[in-house]
N, C-alpha and C positions, 0 to 999 in steps of 0.2 A: 504493499500499499504506499509506504514512504517512497519507494523508487518511482512509482506510477505518479504520485503526487509531484514529483521533481521534474517529470516529463511534461512539458506544456501541451503536447498533442494528446499524450494519454490522459492527462487531467481533463481537457475538453470532452474527450470520449467518455470518461467516467461520468462527468457532471450530466452530459446528455443521455446516457444510459440510465441514471438515477431518475431523471425527469420523465424518461420514456416509460419506465417501470411505473412511476407514481400515476402517469395519465392513464396508460393502457390497462392497468387493473381496475380503474373505475368503471370499465365496460362489464367487469364481471362482479362487481360488488355494488357500487352505488346505483348504477344503470338498472338493475334488476329491481331493487327496492323502490327507486323512484318510479318505475313503470307501473308497479303494483300499487304502492301506497299513494302517490301523488296523482297519477293519471287514471288509476282504476282498472287497469288492464288485468285480465286473468292471469293465473299462473301459466295457463297452457299457451296463452299469447306470448308471454316473455320466453317460455321454452321454445316456441316456434322461432323467435328472433335469434336465439342462440343457435338453433339447428341451422337457420339460414345462414349465420356466420360461419360456421363449420363447412357448409356446402360450398359457399363462395370461396373460402380458403382453399379447399380442394380443386376447384375448378381453376383458380387463378394462379396456382404454384408455378406450373411450367411456363405460362406467358410471362409471369413476373420475372422469373430467372433469365428469360430470353431478353426481356427489356433491360434488366439490369446489366446484362453483358454488353448490350448496345450503347447505353447511356453512362454507365459507370456509377461508382458510389458517390463520386463528387456532387452529382446532381441528385441522385436517388435520395440520399440520406436527409437532407434539408427539405426537399419538396414533399417526400413522403410524410415527414413530421408535420408539415403545413396541412397537408390533406387530413391528417388525423385531427389536427387542431379544429379545422372547419367542421369535421364530423361531430366532434364533441359539442361544439357550439350549436350545431343544428339539433341536438337533442332537446334543448330549451325551447326551440321554436316550434317544435311538433306538439300535437295536442291529442295524439292517439296512436293506434297501431301503425297506420301509414307513415306518420312521422317517425316513429322509431325504425321502421323499415328503411326509409331514406338515410337516417343517421347511421344506422348499423352498416348499410352498404358502403357508404363513404369511409367509415372508420376501417372496415375490413379491407378495403381497397389500399388505404394507406398502410395498414399493418402488413399486408402481403408483400408490399414493396419494401417497407422498411426492415423487416427481419433479416432477409438473406443480405441486404446491403450491410446491416449492422455487424453481422458475422464476418463478413468480408473485410470490414473496416478493422475489426479486431486483429485478424490474421495479418493484415497488411501493416498495421501500426506497431505490433509486438516485435520485439527482438526475436529472430528466428530460433535462437538457442533457448529461448524461455517462453515459447508461444503458448504452452499449456498453462504457465502460471499467469500469463496475461488473460487468458480465458476464465482462469479461477477468480482473479481479481474483479473482472468485469461481472461475472456471475454473483460474486459477493455483494457488489454494489447494487446490482439488479434486484437481488433479494431484499436489500434494505428498503428499496422503493416499493417493492410488492408488499412489505410488511407494513409500511407507513400508509399505503393508499387507503385501505378500509377505514382507518381512523380519520383521516382527512375527509374522506367522503361522508362518514357519519356525522362529523362535526358540521359540515357545510349542510347537510339535510336537516340537522337540528336547528341551525341558526338562521339560514336563508332558503331553506327547502321550499318555502311557499312561493318564493320569487324565482320562478323556473328559469326563465331567461338569465337572470342575473346570476344563479347559481352555476349554471352550465357555462356562462361565459367566464366565470372564475376559474372553473376546472380548465376551460380551454387556454387560459393563460399559461398553465403549466406547458401546453404544447407549444405555445408561442415563444417562451423561454427555451424549449428544446430545439425548436426550429432555429432560433438565432444561435444557440450553442453549436449546432452542427454546421451552420454556415461558418461560424468561426473556426470549427475544427477543420473544415474543408480547406479554408483560406490558409490556416497555419500549415496544414500538412503539405499543401501545394507548394507554399513558399520553400519549406525544408527540402522537398524534392528537387526544386530548381537549384537551391543553393548548393545541394550535394552533387549536382550533375557536373560533369567536366566543363570548362569554359567554352569549348567548341560546341556543346549541344545546348547551351543556354540561349533563349530567344531575348 
């Protein structure tokens, strides 16, 4: 952890990972409670939304990997984070099952693009001799975000849950911070790659 904190590129990756886990876990904790308690959807409807999430992930996995190969992680990481942010903001704008479906589709699309790009970013950022340790550190930080997410969602539901748009916009700001973090990560990583290249290869 200390070594990762001293590396500016890895530090940005870890902060982005924490924010990503904090945000994405809201879909599996706060979202379900909100849909039943605040919007009055049945538990079967919420189950249908999660089933749709799994089905879309399965359908989009291969196309997402092909798109990632074509556009690279430098574009995918921040833009997928932004799509996630929009999806969570849309939850507060919906008033029923249809709104939940739209928000879930947007969030799932962002997640399907983000996850393989994130794994690739870890592999490319880590020291090749300690790649396993890098994955371990990233996984540890990710688990901290997952552990904190239900508490954050519960506090928001208790305090501003009646203000639907305001609550989900508050949650979406986590995604906005994640997006900015990964834009900074991409810029820092690119500048280090350029500075490390031989003078004849620099543009």
